[in-house]
C-alpha positions as CSV (number, residue, x, y, z in Angstrom):
1,M,-321.2,50.7,-48.2
2,S,-324.3,48.6,-48.0
3,D,-322.7,45.7,-49.9
4,R,-320.3,45.2,-46.9
5,F,-323.2,44.2,-44.6
6,P,-325.4,41.1,-44.4
7,K,-328.2,41.0,-47.0
8,N,-330.1,38.2,-45.2
9,P,-330.9,35.9,-48.1
10,P,-333.4,33.1,-47.4
11,R,-332.1,30.0,-45.7
12,D,-331.7,26.8,-47.5
13,P,-334.8,24.7,-46.7
14,N,-333.0,21.4,-47.3
15,P,-329.2,21.9,-46.8
16,P,-326.8,19.0,-47.2
17,Y,-325.8,19.3,-43.6
18,K,-327.4,19.6,-40.1
19,R,-327.2,22.8,-38.2
20,I,-325.9,22.5,-34.7
21,A,-325.9,25.7,-32.7
22,T,-323.2,25.5,-30.1
23,E,-323.6,28.4,-27.7
24,E,-327.3,28.5,-26.6
25,A,-328.2,29.7,-23.1
26,W,-330.6,28.3,-20.6
27,I,-331.3,29.4,-17.0
28,P,-333.7,27.5,-14.7
29,K,-336.4,29.4,-12.8
30,N,-334.8,28.9,-9.3
31,I,-331.6,30.6,-10.4
32,L,-333.5,33.4,-12.2
33,D,-335.5,34.0,-9.0
34,L,-332.2,34.4,-7.1
35,Y,-331.1,36.9,-9.7
36,I,-334.3,38.9,-9.3
37,R,-333.9,38.8,-5.5
38,E,-330.3,40.0,-5.8
39,I,-331.4,42.9,-8.0
40,A,-333.7,44.1,-5.2
41,D,-331.4,43.3,-2.3
42,K,-328.0,44.4,-3.8
43,K,-326.0,42.3,-1.3
44,I,-323.4,41.3,-3.9
45,H,-321.0,43.9,-5.3
46,D,-321.0,43.2,-9.0
47,P,-322.0,46.4,-11.0
48,G,-322.0,44.4,-14.3
49,F,-324.5,42.0,-13.0
50,H,-326.8,44.7,-11.8
51,Q,-326.5,46.7,-15.1
52,L,-327.4,43.6,-17.2
53,W,-329.9,41.8,-15.1
54,G,-331.4,45.0,-13.8
55,F,-332.7,45.4,-17.3
56,F,-333.6,41.7,-18.0
57,A,-335.4,41.3,-14.7
58,G,-337.6,44.2,-15.7
59,E,-341.0,44.3,-17.3
60,S,-340.2,45.6,-20.8
61,D,-341.4,43.4,-23.7
62,L,-337.8,42.5,-24.6
63,A,-337.0,41.4,-21.0
64,T,-340.2,39.5,-20.6
65,R,-339.8,37.6,-23.8
66,H,-336.1,36.9,-23.0
67,R,-337.0,35.4,-19.6
68,R,-339.7,33.2,-21.1
69,R,-337.3,31.9,-23.7
70,I,-334.2,31.4,-21.6
71,Q,-336.1,29.2,-19.0
72,D,-337.8,27.0,-21.6
73,L,-336.5,23.6,-22.7
74,D,-339.7,22.5,-24.5
75,E,-342.2,24.0,-26.8
76,I,-341.0,27.6,-27.0
77,R,-337.4,26.7,-27.6
78,I,-338.0,23.9,-30.0
79,G,-340.5,26.0,-31.9
80,D,-337.9,28.7,-32.4
81,M,-335.4,26.1,-33.5
82,D,-337.8,24.7,-36.1
83,A,-338.6,28.2,-37.3
84,S,-334.9,28.9,-37.7
85,G,-333.8,25.6,-39.2
86,I,-331.7,24.6,-36.2
87,D,-331.5,20.9,-35.8
88,M,-329.7,20.8,-32.4
89,Q,-328.6,23.1,-29.6
90,V,-325.7,22.8,-27.3
91,L,-327.2,24.1,-24.1
92,A,-325.3,25.7,-21.2
93,L,-326.2,27.7,-18.1
94,G,-326.4,31.3,-19.1
95,S,-324.2,34.1,-17.6
96,P,-323.3,34.6,-14.8
97,G,-324.7,31.1,-14.0
98,V,-323.9,30.0,-10.5
99,Q,-320.8,32.3,-10.4
100,L,-322.6,35.1,-8.7
101,F,-322.7,33.2,-5.4
102,D,-320.3,32.0,-2.8
103,P,-318.6,28.7,-3.6
104,A,-320.7,26.4,-1.5
105,T,-324.0,27.9,-2.7
106,A,-322.7,27.9,-6.3
107,T,-321.9,24.2,-6.1
108,S,-325.3,23.3,-4.7
109,L,-327.0,25.4,-7.5
110,A,-324.7,23.8,-10.2
111,I,-325.8,20.3,-9.1
112,E,-329.5,21.3,-9.3
113,A,-329.0,23.0,-12.6
114,N,-327.1,20.1,-14.2
115,D,-329.8,17.6,-13.0
116,Q,-332.5,19.8,-14.5
117,L,-330.6,20.2,-17.8
118,A,-330.1,16.5,-18.0
119,E,-333.9,16.0,-17.5
120,G,-334.6,18.5,-20.3
121,I,-332.2,16.7,-22.7
122,A,-333.8,13.4,-21.9
123,R,-337.1,14.7,-23.0
124,H,-335.6,15.8,-26.3
125,P,-332.5,13.7,-26.9
126,D,-332.5,14.4,-30.6
127,R,-332.5,18.2,-30.2
128,Y,-330.2,18.9,-27.3
129,I,-326.9,18.2,-25.7
130,G,-325.5,20.1,-22.7
131,L,-322.5,21.4,-20.8
132,A,-322.1,21.0,-17.1
133,A,-322.0,24.0,-14.7
134,F,-319.6,24.0,-11.8
135,S,-318.5,26.4,-9.0
136,P,-315.1,27.7,-10.2
137,L,-313.9,28.8,-6.8
138,D,-314.9,25.6,-5.0
139,T,-311.6,23.9,-5.6
140,E,-312.7,20.7,-3.9
141,N,-315.9,20.2,-5.8
142,S,-315.6,21.9,-9.2
143,A,-313.8,18.9,-10.9
144,K,-316.2,16.4,-9.1
145,E,-319.2,18.2,-10.5
146,L,-317.8,18.3,-14.0
147,E,-317.0,14.6,-13.8
148,R,-320.5,13.8,-12.5
149,G,-322.0,15.9,-15.3
150,V,-320.1,14.1,-17.9
151,T,-319.9,10.5,-16.7
152,R,-323.3,10.2,-15.0
153,L,-325.5,12.8,-16.7
154,G,-324.1,12.5,-20.2
155,L,-323.1,16.1,-20.6
156,R,-320.4,16.9,-23.1
157,G,-318.2,19.5,-21.4
158,G,-318.2,22.4,-19.0
159,I,-319.4,26.0,-19.0
160,L,-317.3,28.7,-17.4
161,N,-319.1,32.0,-17.4
162,G,-316.0,34.3,-17.3
163,H,-314.7,35.7,-14.1
164,T,-316.3,34.9,-10.7
165,L,-316.8,38.1,-8.8
166,G,-313.5,39.4,-10.2
167,T,-311.5,36.2,-9.9
168,Y,-309.9,34.7,-13.0
169,L,-308.9,31.0,-13.1
170,D,-305.2,31.5,-14.2
171,D,-304.1,30.8,-10.6
172,E,-303.0,27.2,-10.3
173,K,-305.1,26.6,-7.2
174,Y,-308.2,26.5,-9.5
175,W,-306.8,24.1,-12.1
176,S,-308.4,20.9,-10.9
177,V,-311.4,21.5,-13.1
178,F,-309.1,21.9,-16.2
179,E,-307.2,18.8,-15.2
180,A,-310.5,16.9,-15.1
181,A,-311.6,18.3,-18.5
182,E,-308.5,17.0,-20.1
183,A,-308.8,13.6,-18.4
184,L,-312.4,13.3,-19.5
185,D,-311.6,14.5,-23.0
186,V,-314.2,17.3,-23.0
187,P,-314.0,21.0,-23.7
188,I,-314.6,24.0,-21.5
189,Y,-316.6,26.8,-23.0
190,L,-315.2,30.1,-21.8
191,H,-318.4,32.2,-22.1
192,P,-318.6,35.9,-21.4
193,N,-319.5,37.6,-18.2
194,M,-319.8,41.3,-17.7
195,P,-316.5,43.0,-17.1
196,S,-315.3,42.4,-13.6
197,P,-315.9,44.9,-10.8
198,Q,-312.3,46.1,-11.0
199,M,-312.5,47.0,-14.7
200,I,-316.1,47.9,-15.5
201,E,-316.4,51.5,-14.5
202,P,-315.4,53.2,-17.9
203,F,-317.9,50.9,-19.7
204,L,-321.0,51.7,-17.7
205,N,-322.2,55.2,-18.6
206,R,-322.1,54.5,-22.4
207,S,-323.5,51.0,-22.0
208,L,-320.4,49.4,-23.5
209,D,-320.3,46.8,-20.8
210,A,-322.2,43.9,-22.3
211,A,-322.2,42.3,-25.8
212,I,-321.4,45.4,-27.7
213,Y,-317.8,45.4,-26.3
214,G,-317.4,44.6,-22.6
215,F,-318.0,40.8,-23.0
216,A,-315.2,40.5,-25.5
217,C,-312.8,42.6,-23.4
218,D,-313.3,40.5,-20.3
219,T,-313.5,37.1,-21.9
220,G,-310.5,37.8,-24.2
221,L,-308.6,38.9,-21.1
222,H,-309.5,35.7,-19.2
223,A,-308.4,33.5,-22.2
224,L,-305.0,35.3,-22.4
225,R,-304.5,35.1,-18.7
226,L,-305.0,31.3,-18.9
227,L,-302.7,31.0,-21.9
228,I,-299.9,33.0,-20.5
229,S,-300.1,31.3,-17.1
230,G,-298.8,28.1,-18.8
231,I,-302.1,26.1,-18.4
232,F,-301.6,24.4,-21.8
233,D,-298.1,23.3,-21.0
234,R,-299.6,21.6,-17.9
235,F,-302.6,20.3,-19.8
236,P,-301.5,20.1,-23.4
237,K,-304.7,18.3,-24.6
238,L,-307.1,20.8,-22.9
239,Q,-309.5,22.4,-25.3
240,I,-311.3,25.7,-24.6
241,I,-314.1,27.2,-26.7
242,L,-314.5,30.9,-27.3
243,G,-317.6,32.4,-28.9
244,H,-318.2,35.6,-30.9
245,C,-315.5,34.7,-33.4
246,G,-313.0,34.4,-30.7
247,E,-313.7,37.6,-28.7
248,A,-311.4,39.4,-31.3
249,L,-308.3,37.3,-30.3
250,P,-307.8,35.8,-33.8
251,Y,-307.5,39.3,-35.2
252,W,-304.8,40.1,-32.7
253,L,-303.0,36.8,-33.3
254,Y,-299.8,38.2,-34.8
255,R,-299.4,41.0,-32.2
256,I,-300.3,38.7,-29.2
257,D,-297.6,36.3,-30.4
258,F,-295.0,38.9,-31.1
259,M,-295.4,40.8,-27.9
260,H,-295.7,37.8,-25.6
261,T,-292.5,36.4,-27.1
262,R,-290.7,39.7,-26.4
263,I,-292.0,40.1,-22.9
264,A,-291.2,36.5,-21.9
265,S,-287.8,36.5,-23.5
266,T,-286.6,39.7,-21.7
267,G,-287.9,38.6,-18.3
268,R,-289.3,42.1,-17.8
269,H,-292.4,40.8,-15.8
270,P,-292.4,38.1,-13.1
271,G,-295.9,36.9,-14.2
272,V,-294.8,36.2,-17.8
273,K,-292.5,33.2,-18.2
274,P,-291.4,31.6,-21.5
275,L,-293.8,28.9,-22.7
276,K,-293.1,25.6,-24.5
277,R,-294.7,26.9,-27.6
278,R,-295.7,30.2,-29.2
279,A,-298.9,32.0,-28.1
280,W,-299.9,31.6,-31.8
281,D,-299.8,27.8,-31.5
282,Y,-301.9,27.6,-28.4
283,L,-304.6,29.9,-29.9
284,C,-304.7,27.6,-33.0
285,D,-304.3,24.2,-31.3
286,N,-306.0,24.5,-27.9
287,F,-309.0,26.7,-28.7
288,H,-312.1,26.2,-30.8
289,Y,-314.2,29.2,-31.9
290,T,-317.9,29.8,-32.6
291,S,-319.8,32.4,-34.6
292,S,-322.3,33.2,-31.7
293,G,-323.7,36.6,-32.2
294,V,-321.8,37.2,-35.4
295,G,-324.3,36.5,-38.3
296,W,-321.9,37.9,-40.9
297,A,-319.6,35.9,-43.2
298,P,-316.4,38.0,-43.4
299,P,-315.2,37.6,-39.7
300,I,-316.2,33.9,-39.7
301,K,-314.2,33.3,-42.9
302,F,-311.3,35.1,-41.4
303,V,-311.2,32.8,-38.4
304,M,-311.5,29.8,-40.8
305,D,-308.6,31.1,-42.9
306,T,-306.4,32.0,-40.0
307,V,-307.0,29.3,-37.4
308,G,-308.5,26.5,-39.5
309,T,-311.8,25.3,-40.9
310,D,-311.7,22.5,-38.3
311,R,-311.8,25.0,-35.4
312,M,-314.8,27.1,-36.3
313,M,-318.4,26.2,-35.4
314,Y,-321.8,27.7,-35.8
315,A,-323.7,29.2,-32.9
316,M,-326.7,31.6,-32.7
317,D,-326.4,32.9,-29.1
318,Y,-330.0,32.1,-28.4
319,P,-332.0,33.7,-26.8
320,W,-329.7,36.6,-26.2
321,Q,-329.3,37.4,-29.9
322,F,-332.1,35.5,-31.6
323,V,-331.8,36.5,-35.2
324,Q,-333.4,33.9,-37.5
325,E,-332.2,35.7,-40.7
326,E,-328.5,34.9,-39.9
327,V,-329.0,31.3,-40.8
328,G,-329.7,32.2,-44.5
329,E,-326.8,34.6,-44.4
330,L,-324.4,31.9,-43.3
331,D,-325.9,29.3,-45.6
332,S,-324.9,31.6,-48.4
333,M,-321.2,31.9,-47.4
334,E,-319.0,31.5,-50.4
335,I,-316.9,28.7,-49.1
336,P,-316.5,25.1,-50.2
337,L,-319.3,22.8,-49.3
338,E,-317.1,20.6,-47.1
339,D,-316.0,23.7,-45.1
340,K,-319.7,24.8,-44.7
341,K,-320.6,21.3,-43.5
342,A,-317.7,21.4,-41.0
343,F,-318.8,24.8,-39.8
344,F,-322.5,23.9,-39.3
345,E,-322.2,20.2,-38.3
346,E,-319.0,18.1,-38.4
347,N,-316.8,20.2,-36.1
348,A,-319.4,20.1,-33.4
349,R,-320.0,16.4,-33.9
350,K,-316.4,15.7,-33.3
351,L,-315.8,18.0,-30.4
352,F,-318.9,17.1,-28.5
353,K,-319.0,13.5,-29.6
354,I,-322.5,13.8,-31.2
355,G,-323.9,10.7,-32.9
356,D,-326.5,10.6,-35.7
357,L,-329.3,13.1,-35.6
């Protein structure tokens, strides 16, 4: 049994590739302060937020270390990167980002956060690139802020932290931001949020709501809602990134494709129409996947084999799951060197348009 699990061999001190970690969280102090205030005031009905941040706003050693790391863009973070052998991080506003707040407030906070992130990147341009936050429900300004982040601040895509207070973005009225992403030729990272208020109750009393299971349930649901809505028929070049080896969707690829085809062809549900291509095709052609939080070779290799070696990227999920030993585990994957270089470096370079490090 023990042979099935990671052995954590030492990392290669001089690998023939750079290591680019593609799902690394950051939250500025002003937004963290708002989270802590909301924990006390409880004005917003979002049980998942209160379950997760009720702990990480606390005074335990784990929570204190986490807050210190997630706010830092300088010595602490770069020291951890150096100690882990990480050459570059792709930074994005951590969950739930600005999406806890009303649309106008969220847009204002997104602008501030993107400016602060750009300043941090400017201090360390050889170590960071970033993704732009936006207010998903602010239909007039979400695309504008993504465009500003990319064209004026040099950010390389957008971050969508799951649902926004129970609202998913498969409704066409929210699609301007996806239209902008396609036009700008940048990806949207669909990052987990806690399960939405309408689905979280059965998760809570066994603490299954966060990374152990709930994140994958909610994010996989959001991804499939987008796919089945026809968003990729409207925006065929749109690229969405899923972490955690695809939130389990690659393992369901056959069944998702088979059942969607059956439901759509029979017309049994008004919300499911035939698409121009198979669900299988969209999951392989319009999504990229990262290893965030999965420091174990078998599921990573499965995604490579099933979806393609050009669609799988390395991520650590810092600082939520800061496990330095995983780097050696993944350095030791028994795959061709060109596939390993694509995983750690080349796929991220291409998708995020990263020059020489």
